C-alpha positions in Angstrom: 10.7 -5.9 -10.5 11.4 -5.4 -14.2 9.5 -6.9 -17.2 11.4 -6.9 -20.5 9.0 -6.7 -23.5 11.7 -6.4 -26.3 11.2 -9.9 -27.5 7.4 -9.3 -27.8 8.1 -6.1 -29.9 10.5 -8.0 -32.1 7.9 -10.7 -32.8 5.1 -8.2 -33.4 7.2 -6.0 -35.8 9.1 -8.6 -37.9 6.8 -8.0 -40.9 7.3 -4.2 -41.0 9.5 -2.6 -43.7 12.4 -0.2 -43.0 10.2 2.9 -43.3 7.4 1.5 -41.1 10.0 0.6 -38.5 10.5 4.3 -37.8 7.2 4.2 -36.0 8.1 1.5 -33.6 9.5 3.8 -30.8 6.4 6.0 -30.8 4.0 3.0 -30.8 6.1 1.2 -28.1 6.0 4.2 -25.8 2.2 4.6 -26.3 1.6 0.9 -25.7 3.8 0.9 -22.6 2.0 3.9 -21.1 -1.4 2.4 -21.8 -0.3 -0.9 -20.2 1.1 0.9 -17.2 -2.2 2.5 -16.5 -3.9 -0.9 -17.0 -1.5 -2.2 -14.3 -2.3 0.7 -12.0 -6.0 0.0 -12.2 -5.5 -3.8 -11.7 -3.3 -3.1 -8.6 -5.9 -0.7 -7.2 -8.6 -3.4 -7.7 -6.4 -6.0 -6.2 -6.0 -4.0 -3.0 -9.7 -4.5 -2.3 -9.3 -8.2 -2.8 -6.2 -8.9 -0.7 -6.4 -6.2 2.0 -9.1 -5.4 4.5 -10.7 -2.0 3.5 -7.6 -0.3 2.1 -7.7 3.4 2.4 -8.1 5.9 -0.4 -4.7 7.1 0.5 -3.2 3.7 -0.2 -5.0 3.5 -3.6 -3.8 7.0 -4.6 -0.3 5.7 -3.9 -0.3 3.4 -7.0 1.3 5.7 -9.5 2.7 5.7 -13.0 5.8 7.2 -14.5 5.3 7.4 -18.3 7.8 6.4 -21.0 8.9 8.5 -23.9 10.1 7.7 -27.4 13.7 8.2 -26.2 13.2 6.3 -22.9 11.1 3.2 -23.4 10.6 2.5 -19.8 7.3 2.9 -18.0 7.2 2.5 -14.2 4.3 1.5 -11.9 4.5 1.3 -8.1 3.6 2.8 -4.8 4.7 6.3 -4.1 8.0 6.6 -2.3 10.5 9.3 -1.5 12.1 8.8 -5.0 9.0 7.8 -7.0 5.7 9.5 -7.6 4.1 12.6 -6.1 1.7 13.3 -3.3 1.2 14.5 0.3 1.8 12.5 3.5 5.0 12.1 5.5 4.6 8.3 5.5 4.7 7.2 1.9 2.6 4.3 0.7 5.7 2.3 -0.3 7.0 2.4 3.3 4.1 0.3 4.6 3.1 -1.6 1.5 6.6 -3.2 1.2 5.7 -5.3 4.3 2.4 -6.3 2.8 4.2 -7.3 -0.4 7.3 -9.0 0.9 6.6 -9.4 4.6 9.2 -8.5 7.2 9.8 -7.0 10.6 8.4 -3.6 11.6 10.2 -1.7 14.4 8.7 1.2 16.2 9.7 4.8 15.3 9.2 5.6 19.0 9.3 3.3 22.0 6.6 0.9 20.9 4.1 0.0 18.2 0.4 0.6 19.2 -1.7 -2.5 18.3 -5.5 -2.5 18.9 -7.0 -5.4 20.9 -9.9 -6.1 18.5 -12.3 -7.6 21.1 -11.8 -4.6 23.4 -11.4 -1.7 21.0 -12.9 -1.5 17.6 -10.5 -0.2 14.9 -11.7 2.0 12.2 -13.1 0.5 8.9 -9.5 0.3 7.6 -8.4 -1.8 10.5 -6.3 1.0 12.0 -6.4 2.9 15.3 -8.3 6.2 14.4 -6.1 9.3 14.2 -5.9 11.0 17.6 -7.6 8.0 19.4 -4.6 7.3 21.7 -4.4 10.9 22.8 -8.2 11.0 23.5 -8.0 7.8 25.6 -5.1 8.9 27.7 -6.7 12.3 28.3 -9.6 10.5 30.1 -7.5 9.6 33.2 -10.6 8.3 35.1 -11.2 5.6 32.5 -7.8 4.8 30.9 -4.2 4.5 31.9 -1.0 3.4 30.1 1.5 1.0 31.5 2.1 -2.5 32.8 -0.4 -3.3 35.6 0.9 -5.1 38.7 0.7 -8.8 38.3 0.6 -8.7 34.5 4.2 -8.8 33.6 5.0 -8.1 29.9 1.4 -6.8 29.3 2.2 -3.2 28.5 -0.4 -1.1 26.8 -3.4 1.2 27.4 -5.9 -0.2 29.9 -9.5 0.6 30.5 -11.0 0.6 34.0 -14.1 -1.5 34.1 -16.4 0.3 34.9 -14.9 3.8 34.6 -13.8 5.1 38.0 -15.2 8.6 38.3 -13.9 8.9 41.8 -10.4 7.7 41.0 -8.7 10.3 43.3 -10.3 8.7 46.4 -10.6 5.0 45.6 -7.6 4.5 43.1 -9.9 1.9 41.5 -9.0 -0.7 44.1 -10.4 -4.1 43.3 -11.8 -2.9 39.9 -11.5 -4.9 36.7 -9.4 -3.7 33.9 -8.9 -4.7 30.3 -6.3 -3.9 27.6 -7.5 -1.9 24.6 -4.2 -1.2 22.9 -1.0 -3.2 23.3 2.4 -1.6 23.2 4.4 -4.0 21.0 8.2 -3.8 20.6 8.0 -5.1 17.0 5.5 -6.5 14.5 6.1 -9.4 12.1 4.3 -9.3 8.7 3.6 -12.1 6.3 3.3 -11.4 2.6 -0.3 -10.6 1.7 -0.4 -8.5 -1.4 0.8 -10.3 -4.7 2.2 -7.2 -6.4 4.6 -9.1 -8.7 2.0 -11.6 -9.8 -0.6 -9.0 -10.5 1.8 -6.8 -12.6 3.2 -9.7 -14.6 -0.2 -11.1 -15.4 -1.6 -7.7 -16.5 1.4 -7.1 -18.7 1.2 -10.5 -20.3 -2.5 -10.0 -21.0 -2.6 -6.4 -22.2 0.7 -5.4 -23.8 0.3 -7.3 -27.1 -3.1 -5.8 -27.7 -2.0 -2.3 -26.7 1.0 -2.5 -29.0 -1.0 -3.8 -32.0 -3.5 -0.9 -31.6 -0.7 1.6 -31.2 1.3 0.5 -34.2 -1.8 0.5 -36.4 -2.5 4.1 -35.4 1.1 5.1 -35.9 1.3 3.6 -39.4 -2.1 5.1 -40.3 -0.9 8.6 -39.2 2.4 8.1 -41.1 0.6 7.5 -44.4 -1.3 10.8 -44.2 
C-alpha cells in the first residue's frame, strides 16, 4: 500500500516564504523517517494483539527503508527477498502475507504438517517445535506415519496408546491409536492481521506532528 502525504505538506508549508521553503525536503525526509519508525513500533505491538504469541523472528521482520532529501519515500513492511535484511530462508513476508490478506497455502513437499491440539501441544508460538517430527518418527515403538486401515483420508503421524515396547512381536494388534499431527494437502487462511489499517492510522496520527517538529528544527538551524 502507498500513502501520499503531499497534500499534508502543502497545507503545513503554505505560510513559508521562498527561502524557508528550501528546508522542506530535509524536514519532510526527517518526518517521514520518524513516522516510519512509529509505524514499525505500532505494527510490532499489533502483532501481540492480533496473533497468538508471535515469535521474535516475526517481530524482527518489521523493517524500515529510510527516505532521503532526494527520494522522499519511506518504506515499512515485513522482510522479503527484495526488502529488508536478515537471516532465515523463509522470510517474514512469505507467511505474513497470508495473515494479512488470507489465501491458500500449498505444501513445499508432499503435505503440510498441522498439529492436532488436543493430542499434541504446540510450542508457545502455536507451531510444531523444530525437529519435533523427526524425533517422533525416530521413536518407532510409539509413533508411525501414514493412513491407518479403516481411517480413509486420515493421513498423519499417529501415536500408539499406550506405547508398544514389544512392537516387533505384537504389531500393536488391538491397541488404540490417536493422531498427533495431520498431513494436510493445503491450508486456507482468513485475514487476521490488519496491516493496512494499522499503518494508515499511525501515519494520520503521527505525520503532522513529526513534520511540524522537523520543519521548526530545520528553520532554526537555517537561521544560525
